[in-house]
N, C-alpha and C positions, 0 to 999 in steps of 0.2 A: 015875712021871713022866707028865705030860701032854704031848701033842704037838699043835701047831696047824699047819694047812696052809692056804695060799691059792694061787690061780693068778692071775697078772697077765699081760695080753696087750696088746701095742701095737695100737691101732686104726689110727692113722695118725700123721703127724708132729705132730699137735696134741694127741693124748691117748691114754690107755690106760685099761683097766678092770681092777680087782681083784675076784675072786670067791671066795666061801667060803660053804658051806651054800647057802641060797637067796638070798643077798644079793650085791649088786654095788655098787662104789664107783667113780665116775669119777675118774681121776687126771690131774693136770696134768703132763704130760711134754713139753709144748711148750717149746721153747727161749725163746720170747717170753712165755711164761706165758699163763694164761687165767683168767678170773674165775669160771667155772662149775665149777671142780674144785679139789681140794686138791693142792698141790704136795707133794713129799716131806717138807719141813720141817713144813708144816702138818699132814700126816698123823701125824707123830711127836707133835706137840703134841695133836692130837685123840685119839690113842691114850692119852696120859697123862691127858687129861680124862676119857675113858671109864673108865679104870682107877680114877681117884679117885671118880667117881660110883658105879661098881660096888662099890667098897670101902665106901662109905657104905651102899649097899643091903644089903651083907652084914653089916656091923657093927651097924647100927641096931637090928635085932631082938634081937641078942645083948645089946646094952647097954640095951635098952628105951629107946632114944633116939627121941623123937617129933620129926618135922620135916614141913614142908609142901612144901619144894622145895629145890633146890640149883642154883647156878650156879658154873661154874669159868671163871676168866679166866687166860689164860696169855700169857707173853711170852718168846720165845726169841731169844737173841742168837747170831748165826752169824758166825764168822770166816772169812776167805777162804783163808788158807794156813796149815796145811792146812784144807780146808773141814770144819767141824764146829760143833756147838752148844757154845758155851763157857759158857752160862748159860741156865737156865730159871727164871723167876720165876712164881709162881702166887698166886692168891687164890681160896679156896673160900668161897662165900657160902651160908650155910645159913639157911633160913627156919624158925626154931625159937623156942620159949620156954624151952628148956633153959638151965641155968646155965652160966657161962663155963667152969668146970672140966669140965663134961660135954662141951662143945664141944671142949675141948683133948683129952679122952679119945678122942673120935671122930677127931680129927685124928691123934692118935698111932696109932690103928688103921689109918687110911688110909696113913700113912707106913710102918708096919711090915709090912703084909700085901699091899701092891700089887705085883704082878709087874712092871708097866711102871715104876712109881715106883722100885722097888728097882734095876731094870736101869739106868735113866737116872741115878739118884743115884750109882751106882758109876762112871759114865762122864763126868759133868759136874757143875757146880755146880747144885743144884736146891734152891731155897729159896722159902718162902712162908708163908702163914698161912691159917687157917680163921677166919672171922668170922661174926657174926650179921647177917642181913639187917635193915637199918634200916627 
């Protein structure tokens, strides 16, 4: 089993920072919000996007899937009581000349082998598609 650790520290009433390895991410923990940092819900969505992109990076060489770029668009719907994400919708846009069935094969790999994808899909409705960049 793999273990992952981070350390998060409150800087002041306006924000915090999370650190791991040689990296740091500014966190929006201000009750009024702030535009220059990710809030917790946005961090969750960013983690999912990173998982999807990393999954493509892992699967593409195995599948001999050629692509030039990837974009991930996410939308999370949060309910207030109890506070939780009830729905996450995504669109993965791949810049590729591969056939549609190969795009679906890549999408299947992203859904099957993504740690964050699998964790979230067992906790909420997670739906979306992978499409070719036009």
